[in-house]
PQR file with spaces between the fields and no chain letter, atoms N, CA, C, O and H, PARSE charges and radii, in Angstrom:
ATOM       1  N    MET     1     127.685   92.659   65.720 -0.4000 1.5000
ATOM       2  CA   MET     1     127.152   91.891   64.710 -0.0000 2.0000
ATOM       3  C    MET     1     127.804   90.441   64.797  0.5500 1.7000
ATOM       4  O    MET     1     129.003   90.350   64.534 -0.5500 1.4000
ATOM       5  N    THR     2     127.254   89.565   65.067 -0.4000 1.5000
ATOM       6  CA   THR     2     127.897   88.103   65.105 -0.0000 2.0000
ATOM       7  C    THR     2     127.798   87.410   63.689  0.5500 1.7000
ATOM       8  O    THR     2     126.935   87.795   62.900 -0.5500 1.4000
ATOM       9  H    THR     2     126.280   89.639   65.281  0.4000 1.0000
ATOM      10  N    ILE     3     128.772   86.271   63.318 -0.4000 1.5000
ATOM      11  CA   ILE     3     128.773   85.737   62.284 -0.0000 2.0000
ATOM      12  C    ILE     3     127.535   84.958   62.345  0.5500 1.7000
ATOM      13  O    ILE     3     127.021   84.751   61.246 -0.5500 1.4000
ATOM      14  H    ILE     3     129.473   85.957   63.959  0.4000 1.0000
ATOM      15  N    ASN     4     126.896   84.446   63.431 -0.4000 1.5000
ATOM      16  CA   ASN     4     125.663   83.656   63.075 -0.0000 2.0000
ATOM      17  C    ASN     4     124.767   84.508   62.474  0.5500 1.7000
ATOM      18  O    ASN     4     124.110   83.934   61.605 -0.5500 1.4000
ATOM      19  H    ASN     4     127.314   84.614   64.324  0.4000 1.0000
ATOM      20  N    LEU     5     124.542   85.505   62.602 -0.4000 1.5000
ATOM      21  CA   LEU     5     123.558   86.444   62.143 -0.0000 2.0000
ATOM      22  C    LEU     5     123.592   86.501   60.479  0.5500 1.7000
ATOM      23  O    LEU     5     122.649   86.404   59.693 -0.5500 1.4000
ATOM      24  H    LEU     5     125.076   85.971   63.308  0.4000 1.0000
ATOM      25  N    ILE     6     124.981   86.690   60.225 -0.4000 1.5000
ATOM      26  CA   ILE     6     125.318   86.604   58.811 -0.0000 2.0000
ATOM      27  C    ILE     6     124.998   85.353   58.062  0.5500 1.7000
ATOM      28  O    ILE     6     124.636   85.331   56.885 -0.5500 1.4000
ATOM      29  H    ILE     6     125.747   86.768   60.863  0.4000 1.0000
ATOM      30  N    PHE     7     125.170   84.238   58.888 -0.4000 1.5000
ATOM      31  CA   PHE     7     124.911   82.835   58.459 -0.0000 2.0000
ATOM      32  C    PHE     7     123.410   82.669   58.004  0.5500 1.7000
ATOM      33  O    PHE     7     123.047   82.004   57.034 -0.5500 1.4000
ATOM      34  H    PHE     7     125.463   84.256   59.844  0.4000 1.0000
ATOM      35  N    LYS     8     122.503   83.464   58.961 -0.4000 1.5000
ATOM      36  CA   LYS     8     121.117   83.184   58.979 -0.0000 2.0000
ATOM      37  C    LYS     8     120.859   84.264   57.867  0.5500 1.7000
ATOM      38  O    LYS     8     120.148   83.758   56.999 -0.5500 1.4000
ATOM      39  H    LYS     8     122.798   84.004   59.749  0.4000 1.0000
ATOM      40  N    ILE     9     121.118   85.321   57.633 -0.4000 1.5000
ATOM      41  CA   ILE     9     120.909   86.055   56.493 -0.0000 2.0000
ATOM      42  C    ILE     9     121.008   85.460   55.083  0.5500 1.7000
ATOM      43  O    ILE     9     120.282   85.665   54.110 -0.5500 1.4000
ATOM      44  H    ILE     9     121.696   85.732   58.338  0.4000 1.0000
ATOM      45  N    ALA    10     122.081   84.677   55.214 -0.4000 1.5000
ATOM      46  CA   ALA    10     122.370   84.020   53.925 -0.0000 2.0000
ATOM      47  C    ALA    10     121.632   82.717   53.712  0.5500 1.7000
ATOM      48  O    ALA    10     121.368   82.289   52.588 -0.5500 1.4000
ATOM      49  H    ALA    10     122.670   84.511   56.005  0.4000 1.0000
ATOM      50  N    ALA    11     121.322   82.127   54.796 -0.4000 1.5000
ATOM      51  CA   ALA    11     120.225   80.939   54.688 -0.0000 2.0000
ATOM      52  C    ALA    11     119.089   81.457   54.015  0.5500 1.7000
ATOM      53  O    ALA    11     118.689   81.008   52.941 -0.5500 1.4000
ATOM      54  H    ALA    11     121.537   82.474   55.709  0.4000 1.0000
ATOM      55  N    VAL    12     118.467   82.569   54.746 -0.4000 1.5000
ATOM      56  CA   VAL    12     117.210   83.064   54.334 -0.0000 2.0000
ATOM      57  C    VAL    12     117.137   83.641   53.040  0.5500 1.7000
ATOM      58  O    VAL    12     116.013   83.613   52.538 -0.5500 1.4000
ATOM      59  H    VAL    12     118.792   82.934   55.619  0.4000 1.0000
ATOM      60  N    GLY    13     118.310   84.306   52.174 -0.4000 1.5000
ATOM      61  CA   GLY    13     118.440   84.570   51.126 -0.0000 2.0000
ATOM      62  C    GLY    13     118.566   83.364   49.952  0.5500 1.7000
ATOM      63  O    GLY    13     118.286   83.488   48.759 -0.5500 1.4000
ATOM      64  H    GLY    13     119.223   84.329   52.582  0.4000 1.0000
ATOM      65  N    ILE    14     118.974   82.390   50.509 -0.4000 1.5000
ATOM      66  CA   ILE    14     119.320   81.080   49.553 -0.0000 2.0000
ATOM      67  C    ILE    14     117.660   80.526   49.339  0.5500 1.7000
ATOM      68  O    ILE    14     117.052   80.303   48.292 -0.5500 1.4000
ATOM      69  H    ILE    14     119.201   82.289   51.477  0.4000 1.0000
ATOM      70  N    LEU    15     117.262   80.419   50.617 -0.4000 1.5000
ATOM      71  CA   LEU    15     115.887   79.690   50.594 -0.0000 2.0000
ATOM      72  C    LEU    15     114.871   80.524   49.963  0.5500 1.7000
ATOM      73  O    LEU    15     114.057   80.017   49.191 -0.5500 1.4000
ATOM      74  H    LEU    15     117.756   80.600   51.467  0.4000 1.0000
ATOM      75  N    VAL    16     114.862   81.959   50.282 -0.4000 1.5000
ATOM      76  CA   VAL    16     113.683   82.788   49.551 -0.0000 2.0000
ATOM      77  C    VAL    16     114.108   82.558   48.056  0.5500 1.7000
ATOM      78  O    VAL    16     113.253   82.252   47.225 -0.5500 1.4000
ATOM      79  H    VAL    16     115.523   82.370   50.910  0.4000 1.0000
ATOM      80  N    SER    17     115.252   82.686   47.761 -0.4000 1.5000
ATOM      81  CA   SER    17     115.504   82.696   46.166 -0.0000 2.0000
ATOM      82  C    SER    17     115.224   81.395   45.673  0.5500 1.7000
ATOM      83  O    SER    17     114.874   81.403   44.492 -0.5500 1.4000
ATOM      84  H    SER    17     115.946   82.935   48.436  0.4000 1.0000
ATOM      85  N    VAL    18     115.268   80.314   46.198 -0.4000 1.5000
ATOM      86  CA   VAL    18     114.747   78.907   45.623 -0.0000 2.0000
ATOM      87  C    VAL    18     113.194   79.052   45.449  0.5500 1.7000
ATOM      88  O    VAL    18     112.613   78.968   44.367 -0.5500 1.4000
ATOM      89  H    VAL    18     115.552   80.307   47.157  0.4000 1.0000
ATOM      90  N    LEU    19     112.567   79.296   46.745 -0.4000 1.5000
ATOM      91  CA   LEU    19     111.263   79.289   46.778 -0.0000 2.0000
ATOM      92  C    LEU    19     110.590   80.408   45.582  0.5500 1.7000
ATOM      93  O    LEU    19     109.594   80.165   44.901 -0.5500 1.4000
ATOM      94  H    LEU    19     113.040   79.364   47.624  0.4000 1.0000
ATOM      95  N    SER    20     111.248   81.424   45.542 -0.4000 1.5000
ATOM      96  CA   SER    20     110.737   82.305   44.545 -0.0000 2.0000
ATOM      97  C    SER    20     110.882   81.639   43.252  0.5500 1.7000
ATOM      98  O    SER    20     109.878   81.616   42.540 -0.5500 1.4000
ATOM      99  H    SER    20     112.058   81.621   46.095  0.4000 1.0000
ATOM     100  N    GLN    21     111.973   81.085   42.816 -0.4000 1.5000
ATOM     101  CA   GLN    21     112.054   80.722   41.483 -0.0000 2.0000
ATOM     102  C    GLN    21     111.230   79.512   41.244  0.5500 1.7000
ATOM     103  O    GLN    21     110.597   79.495   40.189 -0.5500 1.4000
ATOM     104  H    GLN    21     112.789   81.104   43.394  0.4000 1.0000
ATOM     105  N    VAL    22     111.121   78.400   42.122 -0.4000 1.5000
ATOM     106  CA   VAL    22     110.001   77.463   42.021 -0.0000 2.0000
ATOM     107  C    VAL    22     108.671   77.987   41.918  0.5500 1.7000
ATOM     108  O    VAL    22     107.924   77.377   41.153 -0.5500 1.4000
ATOM     109  H    VAL    22     111.635   78.414   42.980  0.4000 1.0000
ATOM     110  N    LEU    23     108.112   79.202   42.652 -0.4000 1.5000
ATOM     111  CA   LEU    23     106.884   79.511   42.655 -0.0000 2.0000
ATOM     112  C    LEU    23     106.662   80.396   41.429  0.5500 1.7000
ATOM     113  O    LEU    23     105.508   80.639   41.073 -0.5500 1.4000
ATOM     114  H    LEU    23     108.719   79.698   43.274  0.4000 1.0000
ATOM     115  N    LYS    24     107.786   80.923   40.720 -0.4000 1.5000
ATOM     116  CA   LYS    24     107.638   81.737   39.576 -0.0000 2.0000
ATOM     117  C    LYS    24     107.432   80.834   38.041  0.5500 1.7000
ATOM     118  O    LYS    24     106.774   81.124   37.042 -0.5500 1.4000
ATOM     119  H    LYS    24     108.723   80.726   41.008  0.4000 1.0000
ATOM     120  N    HIS    25     108.150   79.843   38.297 -0.4000 1.5000
ATOM     121  CA   HIS    25     108.014   78.698   37.052 -0.0000 2.0000
ATOM     122  C    HIS    25     106.686   77.869   37.240  0.5500 1.7000
ATOM     123  O    HIS    25     106.299   77.199   36.282 -0.5500 1.4000
ATOM     124  H    HIS    25     108.684   79.607   39.108  0.4000 1.0000
ATOM     125  N    SER    26     106.035   77.872   38.301 -0.4000 1.5000
ATOM     126  CA   SER    26     104.895   77.264   38.466 -0.0000 2.0000
ATOM     127  C    SER    26     103.585   78.191   38.314  0.5500 1.7000
ATOM     128  O    SER    26     102.408   77.895   38.520 -0.5500 1.4000
ATOM     129  H    SER    26     106.349   78.417   39.078  0.4000 1.0000
ATOM     130  N    GLY    27     104.204   79.507   37.854 -0.4000 1.5000
ATOM     131  CA   GLY    27     102.977   80.534   37.363 -0.0000 2.0000
ATOM     132  C    GLY    27     102.477   81.211   38.539  0.5500 1.7000
ATOM     133  O    GLY    27     101.508   81.939   38.326 -0.5500 1.4000
ATOM     134  H    GLY    27     105.160   79.748   37.687  0.4000 1.0000
ATOM     135  N    ARG    28     102.872   81.153   39.651 -0.4000 1.5000
ATOM     136  CA   ARG    28     102.436   81.825   41.038 -0.0000 2.0000
ATOM     137  C    ARG    28     103.305   83.044   41.344  0.5500 1.7000
ATOM     138  O    ARG    28     103.998   83.133   42.358 -0.5500 1.4000
ATOM     139  H    ARG    28     103.660   80.561   39.824  0.4000 1.0000
ATOM     140  N    GLU    29     103.220   83.924   40.444 -0.4000 1.5000
ATOM     141  CA   GLU    29     104.105   85.103   40.583 -0.0000 2.0000
ATOM     142  C    GLU    29     103.791   85.979   41.885  0.5500 1.7000
ATOM     143  O    GLU    29     104.697   86.606   42.434 -0.5500 1.4000
ATOM     144  H    GLU    29     102.657   83.851   39.621  0.4000 1.0000
ATOM     145  N    GLU    30     102.601   85.996   42.313 -0.4000 1.5000
ATOM     146  CA   GLU    30     101.923   86.792   43.404 -0.0000 2.0000
ATOM     147  C    GLU    30     102.661   85.991   44.562  0.5500 1.7000
ATOM     148  O    GLU    30     103.295   86.623   45.406 -0.5500 1.4000
ATOM     149  H    GLU    30     101.866   85.486   41.867  0.4000 1.0000
ATOM     150  N    GLN    31     102.596   84.812   44.601 -0.4000 1.5000
ATOM     151  CA   GLN    31     103.307   83.858   45.808 -0.0000 2.0000
ATOM     152  C    GLN    31     104.642   84.261   46.146  0.5500 1.7000
ATOM     153  O    GLN    31     105.051   84.500   47.282 -0.5500 1.4000
ATOM     154  H    GLN    31     102.081   84.298   43.915  0.4000 1.0000
ATOM     155  N    ALA    32     105.435   84.331   44.832 -0.4000 1.5000
ATOM     156  CA   ALA    32     106.656   84.385   44.688 -0.0000 2.0000
ATOM     157  C    ALA    32     107.260   85.990   45.455  0.5500 1.7000
ATOM     158  O    ALA    32     108.261   86.252   46.121 -0.5500 1.4000
ATOM     159  H    ALA    32     105.102   84.137   43.909  0.4000 1.0000
ATOM     160  N    PHE    33     106.200   86.746   45.010 -0.4000 1.5000
ATOM     161  CA   PHE    33     106.509   88.237   45.232 -0.0000 2.0000
ATOM     162  C    PHE    33     106.354   88.249   46.983  0.5500 1.7000
ATOM     163  O    PHE    33     107.046   88.907   47.759 -0.5500 1.4000
ATOM     164  H    PHE    33     105.387   86.534   44.469  0.4000 1.0000
ATOM     165  N    LEU    34     105.409   87.462   47.272 -0.4000 1.5000
ATOM     166  CA   LEU    34     105.007   87.623   48.947 -0.0000 2.0000
ATOM     167  C    LEU    34     106.107   86.835   49.722  0.5500 1.7000
ATOM     168  O    LEU    34     106.506   87.115   50.852 -0.5500 1.4000
ATOM     169  H    LEU    34     104.846   86.927   46.642  0.4000 1.0000
ATOM     170  N    THR    35     106.552   85.766   48.906 -0.4000 1.5000
ATOM     171  CA   THR    35     107.579   84.993   49.728 -0.0000 2.0000
ATOM     172  C    THR    35     108.890   86.000   49.809  0.5500 1.7000
ATOM     173  O    THR    35     109.520   86.069   50.864 -0.5500 1.4000
ATOM     174  H    THR    35     106.229   85.540   47.988  0.4000 1.0000
ATOM     175  N    SER    36     109.197   86.621   48.884 -0.4000 1.5000
ATOM     176  CA   SER    36     110.358   87.515   48.908 -0.0000 2.0000
ATOM     177  C    SER    36     110.209   88.665   49.809  0.5500 1.7000
ATOM     178  O    SER    36     111.184   89.217   50.319 -0.5500 1.4000
ATOM     179  H    SER    36     108.685   86.564   48.027  0.4000 1.0000
ATOM     180  N    LEU    37     109.075   89.003   49.997 -0.4000 1.5000
ATOM     181  CA   LEU    37     108.778   90.318   50.962 -0.0000 2.0000
ATOM     182  C    LEU    37     109.031   89.729   52.262  0.5500 1.7000
ATOM     183  O    LEU    37     109.809   90.256   53.058 -0.5500 1.4000
ATOM     184  H    LEU    37     108.283   88.554   49.583  0.4000 1.0000
ATOM     185  N    ALA    38     108.373   88.599   52.522 -0.4000 1.5000
ATOM     186  CA   ALA    38     108.335   87.918   53.820 -0.0000 2.0000
ATOM     187  C    ALA    38     109.893   88.013   54.225  0.5500 1.7000
ATOM     188  O    ALA    38     110.323   88.521   55.261 -0.5500 1.4000
ATOM     189  H    ALA    38     107.742   88.171   51.876  0.4000 1.0000
ATOM     190  N    GLY    39     110.633   87.431   53.214 -0.4000 1.5000
ATOM     191  CA   GLY    39     112.172   87.101   53.596 -0.0000 2.0000
ATOM     192  C    GLY    39     112.854   88.604   53.953  0.5500 1.7000
ATOM     193  O    GLY    39     113.658   88.822   54.860 -0.5500 1.4000
ATOM     194  H    GLY    39     110.283   87.019   52.373  0.4000 1.0000
ATOM     195  N    LEU    40     112.410   89.401   53.167 -0.4000 1.5000
ATOM     196  CA   LEU    40     112.802   90.890   53.400 -0.0000 2.0000
ATOM     197  C    LEU    40     112.682   91.257   54.766  0.5500 1.7000
ATOM     198  O    LEU    40     113.609   91.535   55.528 -0.5500 1.4000
ATOM     199  H    LEU    40     111.757   89.224   52.430  0.4000 1.0000
ATOM     200  N    LEU    41     111.390   91.236   55.032 -0.4000 1.5000
ATOM     201  CA   LEU    41     111.096   91.848   56.338 -0.0000 2.0000
ATOM     202  C    LEU    41     111.550   90.788   57.421  0.5500 1.7000
ATOM     203  O    LEU    41     111.686   91.341   58.512 -0.5500 1.4000
ATOM     204  H    LEU    41     110.637   91.011   54.413  0.4000 1.0000
ATOM     205  N    LEU    42     111.796   89.583   57.450 -0.4000 1.5000
ATOM     206  CA   LEU    42     112.342   88.924   58.346 -0.0000 2.0000
ATOM     207  C    LEU    42     113.774   89.447   58.711  0.5500 1.7000
ATOM     208  O    LEU    42     114.189   89.659   59.851 -0.5500 1.4000
ATOM     209  H    LEU    42     111.685   89.134   56.563  0.4000 1.0000
ATOM     210  N    VAL    43     114.425   89.607   57.579 -0.4000 1.5000
ATOM     211  CA   VAL    43     115.763   90.062   57.812 -0.0000 2.0000
ATOM     212  C    VAL    43     116.095   91.354   58.331  0.5500 1.7000
ATOM     213  O    VAL    43     117.085   91.542   59.038 -0.5500 1.4000
ATOM     214  H    VAL    43     114.089   89.434   56.654  0.4000 1.0000
ATOM     215  N    LEU    44     115.173   92.374   57.948 -0.4000 1.5000
ATOM     216  CA   LEU    44     114.924   93.565   58.502 -0.0000 2.0000
ATOM     217  C    LEU    44     114.594   93.767   60.104  0.5500 1.7000
ATOM     218  O    LEU    44     114.929   94.752   60.762 -0.5500 1.4000
ATOM     219  H    LEU    44     114.369   92.221   57.373  0.4000 1.0000
ATOM     220  N    MET    45     113.907   92.688   60.564 -0.4000 1.5000
ATOM     221  CA   MET    45     113.428   92.463   61.782 -0.0000 2.0000
ATOM     222  C    MET    45     114.730   92.254   62.765  0.5500 1.7000
ATOM     223  O    MET    45     114.779   92.658   63.927 -0.5500 1.4000
ATOM     224  H    MET    45     113.635   91.887   60.030  0.4000 1.0000
ATOM     225  N    TRP    46     115.822   91.514   62.050 -0.4000 1.5000
ATOM     226  CA   TRP    46     116.758   91.061   62.604 -0.0000 2.0000
ATOM     227  C    TRP    46     117.922   92.079   62.744  0.5500 1.7000
ATOM     228  O    TRP    46     118.727   92.092   63.674 -0.5500 1.4000
ATOM     229  H    TRP    46     115.783   91.185   61.106  0.4000 1.0000
ATOM     230  N    ILE    47     117.894   92.982   61.623 -0.4000 1.5000
ATOM     231  CA   ILE    47     119.091   94.004   61.551 -0.0000 2.0000
ATOM     232  C    ILE    47     118.642   95.373   62.108  0.5500 1.7000
ATOM     233  O    ILE    47     119.502   96.245   62.231 -0.5500 1.4000
ATOM     234  H    ILE    47     117.239   92.972   60.867  0.4000 1.0000
ATOM     235  N    ILE    48     117.305   95.641   62.469 -0.4000 1.5000
ATOM     236  CA   ILE    48     116.914   96.818   63.136 -0.0000 2.0000
ATOM     237  C    ILE    48     117.711   97.297   64.535  0.5500 1.7000
ATOM     238  O    ILE    48     118.139   98.416   64.819 -0.5500 1.4000
ATOM     239  H    ILE    48     116.607   94.933   62.369  0.4000 1.0000
ATOM     240  N    PRO    49     117.743   96.402   65.088 -0.5600 1.5000
ATOM     241  CA   PRO    49     118.337   96.621   66.694  0.2800 2.0000
ATOM     242  C    PRO    49     119.867   96.951   66.189  0.5500 1.7000
ATOM     243  O    PRO    49     120.396   97.852   66.840 -0.5500 1.4000
ATOM     244  N    TYR    50     120.509   96.496   65.355 -0.4000 1.5000
ATOM     245  CA   TYR    50     121.898   96.813   65.151 -0.0000 2.0000
ATOM     246  C    TYR    50     122.001   98.181   64.570  0.5500 1.7000
ATOM     247  O    TYR    50     122.947   98.849   64.987 -0.5500 1.4000
ATOM     248  H    TYR    50     120.080   95.763   64.826  0.4000 1.0000
ATOM     249  N    ILE    51     121.094   98.813   63.555 -0.4000 1.5000
ATOM     250  CA   ILE    51     121.133   99.877   63.119 -0.0000 2.0000
ATOM     251  C    ILE    51     120.704  100.902   63.962  0.5500 1.7000
ATOM     252  O    ILE    51     121.137  102.030   63.728 -0.5500 1.4000
ATOM     253  H    ILE    51     120.326   98.270   63.217  0.4000 1.0000
ATOM     254  N    ALA    52     119.783  100.701   65.088 -0.4000 1.5000
ATOM     255  CA   ALA    52     119.340  101.486   66.258 -0.0000 2.0000
ATOM     256  C    ALA    52     120.674  101.865   67.033  0.5500 1.7000
ATOM     257  O    ALA    52     120.961  103.016   67.361 -0.5500 1.4000
ATOM     258  H    ALA    52     119.431   99.785   65.278  0.4000 1.0000
ATOM     259  N    GLU    53     121.413  100.795   67.269 -0.4000 1.5000
ATOM     260  CA   GLU    53     122.582  100.956   68.042 -0.0000 2.0000
ATOM     261  C    GLU    53     123.686  101.670   67.359  0.5500 1.7000
ATOM     262  O    GLU    53     124.476  102.424   67.927 -0.5500 1.4000
ATOM     263  H    GLU    53     121.180   99.860   67.002  0.4000 1.0000
ATOM     264  N    LEU    54     123.682  101.406   66.220 -0.4000 1.5000
ATOM     265  CA   LEU    54     124.612  102.334   65.097 -0.0000 2.0000
ATOM     266  C    LEU    54     124.228  103.725   65.266  0.5500 1.7000
ATOM     267  O    LEU    54     125.163  104.520   65.369 -0.5500 1.4000
ATOM     268  H    LEU    54     123.040  100.794   65.758  0.4000 1.0000
ATOM     269  N    PHE    55     123.129  104.149   65.312 -0.4000 1.5000
ATOM     270  CA   PHE    55     122.781  105.447   65.438 -0.0000 2.0000
ATOM     271  C    PHE    55     122.660  106.306   66.719  0.5500 1.7000
ATOM     272  O    PHE    55     122.690  107.530   66.850 -0.5500 1.4000
ATOM     273  H    PHE    55     122.370  103.504   65.228  0.4000 1.0000
ATOM     274  N    ASP    56     122.513  105.301   67.638 -0.4000 1.5000
ATOM     275  CA   ASP    56     122.856  105.768   69.044 -0.0000 2.0000
ATOM     276  C    ASP    56     124.306  106.052   69.375  0.5500 1.7000
ATOM     277  O    ASP    56     124.637  106.955   70.143 -0.5500 1.4000
ATOM     278  H    ASP    56     122.489  104.306   67.531  0.4000 1.0000
ATOM     279  N    THR    57     125.242  105.161   68.700 -0.4000 1.5000
ATOM     280  CA   THR    57     126.698  105.432   69.113 -0.0000 2.0000
ATOM     281  C    THR    57     127.124  106.677   68.402  0.5500 1.7000
ATOM     282  O    THR    57     127.963  107.436   68.885 -0.5500 1.4000
ATOM     283  H    THR    57     124.973  104.428   68.076  0.4000 1.0000
ATOM     284  N    ILE    58     126.463  106.907   67.096 -0.4000 1.5000
ATOM     285  CA   ILE    58     127.112  108.160   66.207 -0.0000 2.0000
ATOM     286  C    ILE    58     126.488  109.320   67.036  0.5500 1.7000
ATOM     287  O    ILE    58     127.195  110.316   67.185 -0.5500 1.4000
ATOM     288  H    ILE    58     125.781  106.290   66.703  0.4000 1.0000
ATOM     289  N    GLN    59     125.223  109.308   67.604 -0.4000 1.5000
ATOM     290  CA   GLN    59     124.751  110.406   68.464 -0.0000 2.0000
ATOM     291  C    GLN    59     125.525  110.675   69.511  0.5500 1.7000
ATOM     292  O    GLN    59     125.765  111.863   69.723 -0.5500 1.4000
ATOM     293  H    GLN    59     124.648  108.499   67.483  0.4000 1.0000
ATOM     294  N    GLU    60     126.135  109.587   70.468 -0.4000 1.5000
ATOM     295  CA   GLU    60     126.813  109.923   71.414 -0.0000 2.0000
ATOM     296  C    GLU    60     128.321  110.264   71.049  0.5500 1.7000
ATOM     297  O    GLU    60     129.081  110.752   71.885 -0.5500 1.4000
ATOM     298  H    GLU    60     125.940  108.621   70.295  0.4000 1.0000
ATOM     299  N    LEU    61     128.677  109.997   69.841 -0.4000 1.5000
ATOM     300  CA   LEU    61     130.028  110.322   69.360 -0.0000 2.0000
ATOM     301  C    LEU    61     130.066  111.776   69.064  0.5500 1.7000
ATOM     302  O    LEU    61     131.086  112.382   69.392 -0.5500 1.4000
ATOM     303  H    LEU    61     128.059  109.600   69.161  0.4000 1.0000
ATOM     304  N    PHE    62     129.052  112.449   68.464 -0.4000 1.5000
ATOM     305  CA   PHE    62     129.019  113.910   68.258 -0.0000 2.0000
ATOM     306  C    PHE    62     128.407  114.547   69.316  0.5500 1.7000
ATOM     307  O    PHE    62     128.319  115.762   69.140 -0.5500 1.4000
ATOM     308  H    PHE    62     128.224  111.957   68.198  0.4000 1.0000
ATOM     309  N    SER    63     127.977  114.160   70.305 -0.4000 1.5000
ATOM     310  CA   SER    63     127.043  114.745   71.355 -0.0000 2.0000
ATOM     311  C    SER    63     125.991  115.523   70.748  0.5500 1.7000
ATOM     312  O    SER    63     126.016  116.752   70.818 -0.5500 1.4000
ATOM     313  H    SER    63     128.049  113.173   70.448  0.4000 1.0000
ATOM     314  N    LEU    64     125.053  114.890   70.148 -0.4000 1.5000
ATOM     315  CA   LEU    64     123.978  115.765   69.560 -0.0000 2.0000
ATOM     316  C    LEU    64     122.744  115.545   70.375  0.5500 1.7000
ATOM     317  O    LEU    64     121.707  116.149   70.101 -0.5500 1.4000
ATOM     318  H    LEU    64     125.032  113.892   70.091  0.4000 1.0000
């Protein structure tokens, strides 16, 4: 995992939280929820390969 990934995740988190607050205060709770969900899915798509690599490493370690 590189430091660039951590910075990207932090940037998405900040952007999503600002957009969500703006949308909530303007009375668009549904769009705020969808924005949060889209940010979560984006970050998960970036992290899933690292999680798969972790499980492969654990499987090799215990020779399952």
